[in-house]
N, C-alpha and C positions, 0 to 999 in steps of 0.2 A: 544408440539403441538402448533401449531399457529393459528389454526381455531377452532372456539367453535361453534355448533349449538344451539341455543336457541330455545327448541322445542315449538309447540303449545301444549296448556294446560299444561304447565310447572308446577311442583309441589315442595316441599319444597326441595327435594333432588336437583333438577335441579337447584334451586336457590343457593343452598350450593355448588354444583360443579362450576357454573359460579362464584360466589363470588371467590373460591379458584384459579381459571384460572385468573380471573382479577388480584387478589392481586399478583400472581407470576410475573405479567407484569407491576405492579405500577398504576393499575387502580382499581376502586370500583365502586358499583353501588351506585346510587346518591339516599340517603334516603329521601329526599323531593319531589321526584316524583314516583307516584303510577297510574298507568294506567292498568285497567281490562277490557277485552272484551270478546267477546264469544269465541275467539281461545285462550284466556289465558292472562297472564299480559304482558305488554310492559316493559322494564327497560330503564332507561337512565343511563349511565355509564361516568365517568369523571375521569381523572388522580388524582391519590393521592396527597395530598399536595398543590394543587393549591387554590388560592384564588378565591373562587366562590362566585359570586353575586347571590342575588334571582332572578330568571329568566333567567339566563345566560344558554346558550344551552350548553348540553353535546352530547353524542351521542345516541340517540333512538334506541334500538333493538325492533324489532317487532316479536310476535311469529311466529316461522318458520324461522326465519331469522338466516344466519349465520355470525359471525364476525371474522375478521382476524387481526392479530398483525404482524407488520413487524420491530419490534424494536424501533420505535419510533411514530408510529401512530397506530390507532385503527379503522377499515373499516369496513362498513357492504359491505358482498361480494355481488356485483352487479347481479341481475336477468338480464336474456336476454333481451336486449332491454332498461336497465336503466342503468343510469350512477352511478358512484362510490361516497359514501359517507364517509368521513373521519374526524376524529378529533386527533389533535396531541398537544392540548395545556398542 
């Protein structure tokens, strides 16, 4: 699977599934960033093994967004009328 839908109102099982999907692609959830909202948690992801500095941007995935992986970069699937946002560090 190259796409993953981060659901609204995500629960522990959703987080486990996202972690496994990311790990298989060499990415991880950034444990230093946590954002909660009325639609559920947002997660920031980053490539495993990179030298991250505090405050450095990863890829933020909001509730209800899908992400895609094309073998070298992780992207939020654009909604109609929006640009694409990717990270490939």
